[in-house]
N, C-alpha and C positions, 0 to 999 in steps of 0.2 A: 704324048711323049713318057716317056722312059720310067723317070722317076719324078716324082713331083718335084720342088723345087722348095714347098715350104710347108709346115706342117702345121696344125689348132688340133689342139687334145682334149675335148670334154668330157670330165669323171664329174659326174654327176653322183653324190653318197647315197648308199641304202636306195639303188632304184631298182624296182622288182619288174623283173625281164616279163614275167607270165600277168600282168597289168598294162603293158605297152600293147596299142593298139595294133602295130606290126606283127605282134609277137602272138594277136590272138586275145589279147585283152579287150574287154567289152565294158568291165566296172565302171572304168574312168576315163576321161577324156585325154587325150596325149596327140594332137593335133600339128603340132610342129615336130616332135620328133617322131611319129608317123612321114610328114613330110622331106623329112631330112633321108629317112630308110628310101625314100622311092627314088633317090638317087645316089644310093649307097649299095654295098655287098652288109648283108643281112648275115650276123656268124649264128649258127643255132645248136654249138657242141662246145661254148664257154664259158667254162666254169673258174669258180675263186682256185686261189692256191694260199699262199699268206695271210691270214688274218687276225684281229676284225683291221679296224681302219687303218692306221698308221702300219702294221705289218702289211698291209693291200698294196699302201704306198709306197712300201720300201720293194716291192715287187716292179712296180709299175718303173719308178724312178732309179733304181738302184739293177733292176734284172735278177736279184739272188732272192729265192726261196729263205726265210727265216725262221719259220714257225718252229723249225726241228731244234732251234739251239739258243732262240731267246723269245719271249712273248710280245714284247714291246720296246723300240727305241728308235735311236737316233742313224744317221749314217756312220757304222763303226772307222776307223784307222786303215782297217786293209782294204776298202772300197771306193767309190765313188758315185755321186749319181751321176747319171746322163749328161746333166745341165752341164757338169766340169767337163765332160770331154765334150762336148760340144763348142764349149769356149774357147778349147784349144784348137777348133776346126773354122774359129770365126765364125760361128750361126749364134745368130740374135737371141735370147731365152727371154721368156716376159711369162710370169706366173700372176695370174688373179686369181685372188681367194678369198673367201670369206670361212674358212676351213680353222677352227681355232687350233686343234693340235700340231697343226703345221706350225706353232709358235709357243708349245707349250714346252717344258721339259719333257725330254723323251720325244719330241719331235722338232726338235728348234733348227738342224742346221739340213733340214731337206729345202728350203729356199734359197740358201747363202749363194748358191752357185749359178742360178739364173741371174741374167743377163740387169734386167729388172725385174722388183716383183712389189705388188701393190694389194696391202690386208685391208678387205673391206670388214669395220669391226661391228661386233653385235650378237655374233651367235652363238649359242646354244652354253659353254663356257665358257666364253672369250669373257675376262675381266673390263668390261668395258665401261661399267657406270657401276657405281658403286651404294645409289639409293634411287629410288623408285623418283621420278616426275614428278612434280606435286600438281603441277599444272594439268597433269593431263588427265585428273581424275574427273576437276571438274568443267573441264570447258574439253572435252573428248568432240573428234572432228563424227561429222555424223553424214551418213548416206542419204543423196535424193529423199527416199524414204521414212527420213529420220530415226535410221538404224544408226548405234554407233561403228564405225568405221574399222576400229580396232578392239576386236571381242572382249569379252570377260576370261578368263581363263584361268585355270587350277597351275598352283604353281608346280616346280620342280617336284616337291616332295609329297605332293597326296599319294602318292598309292601306299609307301612306305611308311609315313605316319598313321595312314586308315588301319594296314595289315599290323603294325606293332604296337599301336594304342599309344602313339608319341603327342603330346600335347602343344611340344612347340613347335612353332610355326615356322621358325627357320631352319627345321631339321629338314634335309635334302633339296633347300630352293636352291636353285640357278641363278647365276650372274643373268643370264636373258631374262630371268623376272622380274628384274629392274628395269633391263634394258629396252623391253616392248615397249615403256610405257613412253617412253622417248619417238616411237615413230609415230606418223600423224598421217604419213599416207603410204599406198602400196610400193610407191619408190624408194621409201624408208629401210625396210625391210631389206635383210642382207641377201637373197638371193636374188631381188631386182636387183639390186646396185651392184653385184658382183657381173651379172649379163651386160649391164649398162658400160661397166667400165672396160669388158673384156670388146665389146661391139666399138668404143670408142676408140680402143687400140688400133682394130682393125682399121677404124678409118682414118686413121691420123697417122700412125707409125707403119705401119705392114710394108709402105711406098718408100721410107727413108732406110729398111735395111733390106743387103742382098739375099742373105737366106735368113730363115726366122723360125721359130718354134712359137707359137701362143700356146699355154697351159692352163685349162680354168679348171682352176678345180673347187666345186661349187658345193656346198655343204648339203645343200637341198635334193633331194626329200626329206634327209634324216630330221631326227626330233630335234625339237621340239615340231611339232604338226601344225604352226602356227602360222594363220595368214589373215589377211583382211577380208571384208567383205569388197567384192561378192563373192568371192572363192570360199570364204568361211563355211555358210550355208550351199553351198553348190549340191552336196549330195545328203544332206541332211535326211534322214527317215523323217522329221516331225519338225515341225516350227521345234527355236531351242531359245529359250526364254533369256532375255539380252542380261540378265542377270545371273543366269544361272552360270558353275565356271563352266568353262568347255576344256573338254581333258586334251590340251593338245602335246602331254608328257605321256608314252604308252609304257606299263609296268615292261618289266623284262621278267617273264616265267615261264614254266610249264603248267599248263592248266589254272585258264583263266576261268574263262566259264564251267570248263567241267569240274574246277573244284569250289566255284562259290567265291574266287578274289574277287571277279569283276560281275556284274549284271551283262545279261544279254543286251541291253539299250548300251552300256557304256563300252562294251565292244565294238558296236556297229558304229557308235559315234567315232572313238579311234584311230577304226578303220576309215572310213568316211575323211576324216579330217587328213588322213595319209592320202588320201586321194587325193583333197582336194590343194595339200602342198604340192603333189607331183603336177597336179594341171596348170599351177600357178606358175613354178617353175618352168614348165613345157611353154606356157606364153613368153615368158621372157629371154628363153632360149632361143625364141624366134627374132631375136635381135640380132645375133648373132648370125644367124641364116640370112635375115636383112641385108646387113654388111656384105658378106661374101657376094651376094648378089652386086649391089652396090659398089663394089669394089673389085668386081669380075675376077674372083679369085678360083673360081670354081676348077678352071681348067691348069693352075700351077699349084695347088695346094689339097693335099691329103688331111683329113675330116676325122678324127677318131674320137666316137659319143662311148663310152664306158662304164662303168661304174666299181667301185670295191667287193660289194656285197647285196644281196638283199637285206631286207627288214620280216621276221613274219608276224603277221596280222591277224592269229586267229586258225592259221593250217593246222590240221589234224594229223598226227602223225604216232607213231606207238615208240616211246623213248625208254620201256620197262628192260627190265632184266628178261634172259631167257627164260621163257614160259609164261612171261607177262607181256600179252598184245593189246591190253585195253591202251584205245588212242586218248590224246588229249590236245585240247588247242596252245596251241605255241605264241607264244608274244615276245618281239624283240630278236636281243640275240644272244639267247643264254646256252648252257653250255650241254650243248648237244649236239650229233652229225652235224655237218651241213648239208641240210635237205633240200629237195630242187630248190624251191621259195627262195631261202637264202644264198646256195650254190652255186645254181644253173643262173650264170648271170645274162644282161643281152649285152651285144657288141656290136658295133655298126660304123665300117667305113668307108668313106668316100674315097675315091682311090681314080686321079681324074686318067681318062685315058679313053678311046673311041669305043662307047659304049650309049646305046638307047635307055636313058637311063630315065625310069618314070615308066617306062613301057611292060617292062619284063622283068617283074622281083627278083633280083638278086641273092639267093644265098649259099652259102658254106655250110657243109654237113660236119666237117673235120675237126676234131678235137682240138681243141684250144686253150690256154688259161691267161693269166695275167701279165706272168714275166715275159712273153710274146711279146709283149703291147713295149716293152723295153726290148727287144733282138729289135723288133719293126721301125720304130726311131730310129737305132741306131744305122739300119738300113738306108733306110730312108735319108739320112747324110751321110752315108761311107765312112764310119764310124767303127771302133770296137774298143769295148771294155777294157780295162786295166786289170780286172779283176774274175774271178770267178764266175760266170751268170750262169743260168740254168733257162732262159728259151729261147725260143727257134723263132726265126724273124717269119712273118704273116703276108711279105712280099710273094711268095712262090704262090701261095694260095690266091692271091690277088691280082696277079697277073696272067694264070693258068697254068704255070708253070709243073703245077705239083698240085694233087689230090690231096695229099696230107702233110703235115710235118712231125708227130708225134704220136707214139703208140700207145703212151701212158702221160698221165697229169695227176697232180698228188698236191695235197693241201690239208689245211688244218689247223688247231688253234695250240698253239706253246702248252705239253702237258695235258692232251686231252687228247681225242679219234687224231689218228692219218689216217687221210684217206687217199683211194686211189680208184682212177675209172678208166677205162677202155675205148670210153662215147658211148658205151652201151648197159656193160654191168658198171655199179660203183658199190663198193666196201671201205665201210669205217671199221678200223682196228680199234680196238681199245686196250685198256693195260690189261695183263693177264693176270698180276699178282697184286700189287699194293700200290702201283703208279711211279714204282723205283727200280733201277737208279735215274735219275733226272739230274741232268745239271745245266746252270746258265750259263751261255759265253759271250762277255760285253766286254767293253772298255768303258761303255758311258753309262753306268750304273743310272738308271730313271725310270722314271716312268708317268705320267701324265696326270695332274695335279688333280686332289680329290676333295669332293664335297662336302662341306659339314654334315659330320655325324656317321661319315664313311669310313674314316683312315684308320682303323683297326683292323678292316676289312680289305682295303686296297694298297697300302702301302707295299712296297717290294721288300722285302729282308736286302739289310746291306749283304754284303761279301763276305767272308770270316775268316777264321785261322787256317780252314780247311781247304781253300781256296789255292790254286794252283796256276802256272803260267802253263798254257796250251797255245795251240795253231789251228785256226781255220784251213779248211780245205781250200789249196793253191796259195795258202800266204804262208810267209816268213817271218809277220808282226806278231810275238806274243799276244794272246789274249787270258783277260780270266776266265779262269775257268771255275765256278762257282757249284761243289756237288751241293746236292739235297739228302735228304736222309730222313724215315720215321720219325714224326714227332716235329720235323722243323716246318716252321710257317713256309706255302709254298707261293711265290709270286701270284698274284689274283689271279689268274686267267688258265692256273693251273687248275686242274681236277681233282686234284687227292684221289681216294680211293674209290669213291663214288659209286664210277662207271665200269668198274672191274668187268671183264668178260661179256660185256652190253657191247658185243659183234653186229653190222648191221650189213646186210648183202642185197642188193637191192638188180633187177633186170631191168631196167628202164625204158628198154625198147617194147616190154608189153605189162608192165605195172609204171609207168611215169607219175604214176603219186603214190611211189611208195607201200601201198598197201601190205604187201606180202616180203616179210624178212625173210630171206631162201639161209641165211647162216646154219651152217650144219650140214646144207647139201655139198655134192661130190665140185660145185664149181668152186665153193669157196676154199680151196685148195689151190685153183688156179688160179684167184686172186690175191691167193696170201704169197706164193710164187711171184706173181707181179709187183703185190708191192717191194716186198724182198730185193729183187732187181730195180725197182724206183730209187729206194734208200742207196743202194751201192752205187749206181748212177752219179746220184748227188753229193755221193762219201757222208752220208749223216751219222752221226754221233753213234757210237756204240751202245750208250744208254738207252737208246731209242728202240733199237732191235731189241735187246733185254727185256724191258719193259712190255714193248707189244709180244714177246714171247717167239723172236724170230729169229733168235742168234743161235 
């Protein structure tokens, strides 16, 4: 067939490409993702765009890069989700998700244009429970060998309390710390419930619709890296006492073991707990594959498996100022450039056509990025966006009609580095003075809710009398443009002036682990020119060019 009739998108949050078996990973087991890869095209040069979580979903569901204009937010008045476009084309769309940010202030309207949606409660910051189940502690479910099925775990505030010397045990706690006490079996955890619900939709609903898209936004293996037995202890370096609080909430920092913030043993445990979470959700992803088999959907359905970004788990990089090449281990998603472990992401697509799946691995080396997934969804169903988008369809690559679709890809976090790659060289440009001028553009002034104790650090400043009405590229709808100046409180994701001048340039063809920063070499000028070209093509705000020293 020329074009698939239906589409399944499975987004696994914080999925590390370099840890998947199909991409050469050997540390952890991912048999079902490897099984899917055997009948799919594997993209080897797929990179992040807007970051972190909600900006990445904006790339995929809206198709427009937003990190140059705002840090984190909803779908704006001048744009619409691909699902709104598909609704007008009579395509049934279904969202199955346990991702709490989709239902919080700052992400609350991404789900509304799906034909149907189901939210599986209880993950991370989801305010599902206000207290712990008291019966969970007196009569825990046990494994056949007598161990608690639900392990003892440190709560979400353990690291900050330790570092800041805070005695208040409620500081930094997350809703999940109460929610997990209500789980009794593996199938009670949000990830397994999400995969089971998606598989059930394929089983019962797929035949009821002429054309459809199922979008599975699965928050695993994002933290908390919490799993029941037997997954929890699968990768333990040594037996962990059941009374020991397992570290399921990773810290976000540069220099964990190198600066003594965490011990080597804690570092290994956190990394192994991530591996356990990835292996568990891989197992339940198999339910979707089984249902595609059972319903004989492979011949009519394209299937995309992707992520928003990776997650640092102790990988070492140099993040210092020019002349300071000391390396440090990185954890979480701190404010550093998108090094390969976080920014070079997996993408696998099953495309129905006459290929000998499973016999010859199929890989595409062409440069791609997350807005291209949006363009591909539009191409599959023959629709066009009503607003300015930045993606290029992957269909020509999948069908062999083209060898490449783009010469560059850009990405970053609002108010931080702006990165550009040509597929081999990667350049992260930092601000050159004091990170100003900088403006935020939005008509939906919002952000994710803030955990107790962090309110003063993570709130967005409200717009003030300096705000003006301006226009986004390609739109006649006025937008609030709030300028920031030295001394202002910046939106949480902006880095301020601490990263001034810390440019990064790597030739990934000879240095895939980014050991040698080539800033200052003649090739930096070429990458500066490429970045300037890319920013011009997306009509980036003039503020960005000034703060990056490119005007």
